[in-house]
Phi, psi and omega in degrees: 000144176283152170283164176302319180293318186293324179296313179297316179301312186294323174298313182293327175298332183268350185282113183259116182297146174293147178249338183295140178238163173208166180254136179227156173283162180301319182301334182255010188270357183305123179085350180275165185250126180295131179265352178207153181291154183249127185247137180280134175267354181230168171268133182233127350297158185280342179211160171309136174217165184282137176268358186213161164281130183175222184224126177278128184223168162268131184299326183291347182264352180237090178258346175220147175298145180097001179298141173254132180232138173289144183268115193261345180199166176231123185242113179267160174299132185094350176258163177234124182278180174260160177311135179284125179283140177313141176077010181238170171229154178243127173289124183226152183242159186305132175091342184285145177299137179282134180293141178306138183104328177284139176234012177198154174235125175266133177300142181296336178292342181262006182232157175232165179232141176222105181067233179267012182245156170248138179258122186263119183257004177223151177278124178286154175252144176306130178083357182302127175059030175244126168272117189282149176302132176077003180296337177269303188220139174259148177300131182095353185276148172284124182265323179217147184264158173300142183091356176288129172276126192277124173245191181297315177299321181292324175298313181295320177301311180295323176292327182294339175255013170087009181281126177258321182240141184236138172278120179229158176290153176295157178296138175284136181266122179240122180256140181228141161219165192224132185251149175140117179292349177278350186280137172221160175279144173309145186096346177257130180300143179281135173262162183303134178086358183260155175225158174283145185277088178285328185300329183299318185280327178294311182293329173298313177297321181293316182290312183291331175294333175280349180088018174279161173268110187274133172245102186264112179264005171073202184276130178249133182296155183276071171225149182297320185294320179291323178292320176298320182293318177299314184295323179296316182293314185295323180291329181285325192259348189234158169283324183223136174245131181236125176234171172225136180088159176077012181248014175269210186239021179281165186296334183251025173262103193249356186288314179300319177300319183290323177296319181287336175280321185268341185205233179208148173258128184254332178217145175206131179077138180227140183282066184217166181214123357284146179154237180078287187283087178233132187242138170234138177200187175231142175229108188060235182266355184269139165283150181236134169227125180250117182266164174296167180269339177300141184294324174290323177297312178303313187294308184295319178292323173300310184297322186276330187240310184291321180301307182292329174297315176296317182299321178294317178301327175289346179104004179286152180260329179259098191243346187265147178275165177254146174241149184234150179277124177222156179273141176278138173249030184219171173241138178228105189257005184251090179295125187259163177273355178233154174291132186245147178241107189259135180285126188222159181224138181284126176267167178299337178274011179080008180248172185260134170249152177264145173293148186295329179241116179263020181295148179288353175260001186257089185289343175307326184294330179282326178283334179281327193279161174258350181169194187242136169268123181270106182255123175289161176302130176084356185279139166244162184229132169248154179309132176097346173291152178270132181232167180271118183244127177254104181289152174298339176296336175276348190244348193237015183233000000 
């Protein structure tokens, strides 16, 4: 069996980024991957502006508290004032350009008004409450690199420099199907021996959450012929095929056999728990990843392996999750022969608690948890020990 690290490295080596490009508006860019660096044509802010509502003054005019200055102008955001005359103040509002000659802005809370004059109760410092032109972005600077996956902050940043259309890689097409005669869809009454197909909805959420184009081929009967037909269709229509179930060695596990017949299997089995029966291969031009059928195993292996693989296929450069050192509020006394990923939740005391049942069939653990504790082969944990914690915020976005 491959180690988890070996599997991830091997998958990323095989991940070929899409090359086709298209143009989208900034408003439609969430989750897309930039196909070219984006350069600002403007300076942000374009001019010195006020960070507060208050009064623009010359520091030299306010040498002692209690100075009175006539208010010579009123400058709103979006307006441009005139040069500030010595011995006067300008009423100014947040975001308004600082008038030439002013070198500080006093917060209105430190000032009083009497008629047409402002009474200054605090001494200003040079540059106080002034946002300088270009302190965020200089004209000609790269604001985002190619391969950046666009989130809400990136959308705002691109809009702030006036970019309306963006070059992005086309969406990655991911086909999913699910094997098992015991599976039925929600809304159908269960018959004896049947279960609802939770993996279809888990994987649908995971794939859609990455911004891929999902081709949902549904439930496939447990026969080699039906599995081959579904796999052939998926490989024709998608860049990547992801399945759950049917990749073990049971008599009714046909997915691996179908991949071997229509393409090739390059990797099988990973030394981890939950997980182990995971298949990577190629069918035609499509990549194939077969996940385990147990709900937690499918969820965890997708997060740890399929997500970074798909992100790299999408053209993204930042694809790996981060782990953090956290203290355990639990004991794990069973040193395992496989690397284990335990569902854990952050407690108010800043330490981690484990879900009471770590079975690979208990999907409740994934909905309850905040992330995964990464336990190495042979490792035990005592309360207070520092452990490696992978938050779901690193795995589900």
